[in-house]
N, C-alpha and C positions, 0 to 999 in steps of 0.2 A: 538567419532562419527565423528568429523571433520577429523580425521586422515584417517578413512576408506574411506570417500568420496574422499579425496585427492588422496589416493592410488589407488582407482578404476578409477579415471579420468586421472591419469598420465599414459602416454604411453611411451614406450621406442622407441626412434627414431633410425632408422638404420643410421649407419655412412654414410655420404655423401662423394662421390668421390670429390677430389679436382677439382676445375674448370680448364678446359684445357685453356691454354694461347692461345689467338688468335692474329695472326699477319696479319695486313691488307696489301694487295698487293700495291707495289709502282706504281706510275703513269707511270714511264718509262718502267717498265716491262709489264704493261698492254698495252702500245702502241706497244711495240715490239711483244707481243703475237698477237695483232690485225694484224700487218703486216704479220706475219707468217700465220695466218688464211686466210688472203686475197690471199696469194700465193698458199697455199695448197688446199683451198676449192673453192674460187671464181674464180681464174684464169682458172682452168680446165673447170668450167661451161661456162665461156666466150669463151674459146677456142672451146669447143664442139658446142656451139650455133653459133659461127662465121663461122667455117669451115665445120662442119658436117651438121647443119640444114640450115643455110642461104647461105652457099657457099662463102660469102665474107663479109668484114667489112662494106662496104657501105650499104648493105641491112640491116644488123643488126642495124646500127646506125639510119636508117630511120624508124625503127619500134619501137615505144614506148612500145608496148605490149611485145616485146621480151626483152627489157631492164628491164621492170618491172618484167617479169617472171624470169629473171636471178637473180634479187635481192630477189624475193620471194623464189626461190629454195635455195639460199644461207641461207636465214632466217630459212627455214624449217630444213636444215641440221644443222645449228648452234643450233637450239632449241633441236633437237634430241640429239646432243652431250651433251648439258647442262642437259637434263633430265636423260640420262643414267649414265654419270660419273661426271657431274658438271664441266667438262673441255672440251674445244676444243683442237685440236692439238697444237695450239700456246700457250694456257694457260697451257697445260700439260708440254710443254718445259720449262716454267718458274715456274712450280709448283704453279699455281694459280688455285683456285677453286671458282666458283660462287655458293653461298649458300643463303638461307633465312637469313635475318638480325637478326631475333630473335632466331630461333631454330638451325641455322647453319646446316641445312639439305638441300638436293637437292631440286630444285624447280620443279613445275609441267610444263607440256608442254605448257599449255595456258599462264602461267606466263613467260615462256621463249620466246614465240612469242611476248607477250606484251613488254618484255624487249628489244627485237630486234627492234620493231617498235619505242619504246622510244629512243633506241640508234640512229636510223636514225634521229629522231627529234632533239636529242642532238647535233649531228654533223652538222645539218642544221643551228641551232641557234647559234652555236659557244660559247655561254655563258656557256652551260652545260659542255663544254670540260674543262674549267678552274675551274669548281666547286670543283674538288678533292683537289685543292690546299688550299681551304678555309674551307672544312668540316673536322670534327674531325676524322671520320673513313675513310677518303679518298674516299668518294662516289661521283660518277658523277650523273648528273640529272636523267639518266635512272635507276640508282641504287636506288635513292631516290623514284622515282615514282613507281617502282616495288617492293620496300622493299627487295632489295637484297644487298649483299656485296661481294666483291672479297677478299678472304683471301689467305695467303700463306700456303701451306701444308708443315709442318715441319716433316721430317721423322727421 
């Protein structure tokens, strides 16, 4: 009788796939990707705002709303890239992908916006910039706050 109960409760577990090895992005590659993103995304925004909308640099610099709207537009474009592919053009050049730190899947739009705001806070405080040197998974302050991680795509 004990054997029957044991046999009925035992289930055959399907074979699990081996865990995929995750490589975390290097800090130097992340900085290079940021510089590429600034030139590809943010510089055209500033150019259009300076010479098409405001007609000169002086007027743009005098308007705080214009500077804020340029940063906000960059943040929206940045978030859309992260939601769609998990990569911005600079991150794609270095094969870096921003994913959820637990599931390793793409993040939501709200989370991408929060990550951008936290990124701005990280660069203002300067402490968050050096955090990747001291964390195990090479995460900056904005990654820790938004529970994301930047990984390398190995093809």
